Structure formats: C-alpha cells, structure tokens
N, C-alpha and C positions, 0 to 999 in steps of 0.2 A: 296217547299221552298217561306217559305214569303218573299214579298217584301217591308214589312217594319214592323220596330223594335222602342223599346221606353231604350231611356238607361237615368240614373239620372246621373248626375254630378255633383260631390260636392268643392268646394272649398273650402278648408281646411286652417280655417284665423283664428281657435284658437278660434273662437266664443262658449260662453256655456250658459247655457248644450247646447249637441249636439241634433238636429231635430230629433224626436221621427221617423218619415216619411222614414229618409236619409240610406239607405243600409248600413253595415260597410264594406261589401266589393263590392264597385258597379263594379266590372267589368261584361261583358256581351258579351259570346262567340256569332261571326257570323258567320250563312252560308248563303252566295252569291254568285248568278249565274251571272259569266259574261256579257252575253248578254242578260241580264234580268234588267229591272230600278230597285233599291233600294231607299230605302227612311228613313233613320236613325232620329229617332226625338228627341232631346240633351236637357233636363231642367236640367236648373243650378240652384242648391240652393249655400247660405252659408254655414258652419258647422251647427250653430244654424238652419238648416231648412229655413230659411227665403226665398224664391224664387229672383234671380238676373234678370228683365225682361230688361233690356235695359243695352247700352253702353260699348265697346269692342265689342270682337269678340272671335268667336269658331274656335278651327282650328283640321281638321281631318287627320293623321300621320298616314298613314298604312308603314310597313317596313317590311322586306323577317326575319330576324331576331332582338331579341332584343337588342344586341349588337347595328344594322345598323346604322350607325349618318347621313346617305341620305337614305328618304325617296323613296320607291316606287312610293309612289301618296299621294296629301296631297289636303283638299280641304278646304277655310277657310269662313266663314260668317259672318256678322255682328246677334249678338244675337237677338232671337227675341221669346224665351221663349214658346211656342218649339224654337229648333232652327231645319230646317228641314234641312239635309244634303240630296241632293238628286244626289244618282250618277246611272249613264247611261252607257252604254257600251264602248262611244267612252273618260270616264273618266279614264279608264280600260283597253285602245286599247294593250299598250305595256309589260301590265304583263299579266304572266302565271298562269293556274290554279293550288291552290298550298296551305298550309301554311304559313299565314303568321300572324305579332301581330297590334296592332290598339291600337293608343291610343286620346283621343284629349284636347285639350292647350287653356286655357282663356284667351285673353291677354285681360287687362283691358283700358282702358283710357288715363292712363299714363305709358303705352305699357310694363307693367308690365305680364309676362308671368306665368301660372303657369297652370300643370297636373291635369284637373280635371275630369279624367278617366283614370286608371292607364294603362299599357299594356295589354291587352285582346284577346285570339284568333280568329282570321278570317281565314278562310275555303273557299278557292274562287273557285264552281266549271265552267267548259268548259259549263255546258245548265241541263235545268232543268232534273230532273233524269223520 
C-alpha cells in the first residue's frame, strides 16, 4: 500500500477561465494502514489555475459518515504548497479500521473557510496486506 499520495485542491472562487490542468472532479479515494505513516501532499489552486502558495491553513477532516458533524480526527497545517499532511499511527489511535470519508478545507488569512477537496472515500486497514 502506498505511503504517499497527492491531491489537487481547488478554491472555487469563480475566477475564469478555468485552469486546464485542474480536475473537474478532484475527489481522490485513499487506502491507509493504521500502523503505518502516511503523507498526503495537497496542492491548492484557484479555479483559474493560479497556485496559492502561502497564507491561511489547510485542514484535513475525516468522518465516519458524510452526514456526521463531528470529525473522527482532523489535522490542520499552514499552507506551504504542497502542504504535507503527515499522518502517523498516534494520529489515529482511537480510530477503528473501516470505511470513512474525508475532505480538505482552506481557511484564508481573513478566516473565510472553503471546502477545496469535497468528501472522498477513505478506507482504513488494520495492517499491511
């Protein structure tokens, strides 16, 4: 199972024309192992394709169900682009193996929060196969 992955996050700010390199569906399914370190490199772009390289934070939020209001866990980090979310077993010590969903939010320097990677599937395994 891979120990790193990359996602493209898009701030849908209405800027046009849409950047040709940006995915129309940025969702990325992830498979993680609870006992293994994992790095998710998140790159943030405006809708017109301009990369946002600093200012604000990115927050990864994982939930058991898409309708849950309380996350199972979350991790915030200052925007660096790519922003490396490094998950270690201690981050998930109270999490059971199973199916989850995750998303990524961007909070700019004015405290405005925007979802930049919509809910995506997350599969947590107990150990490496």
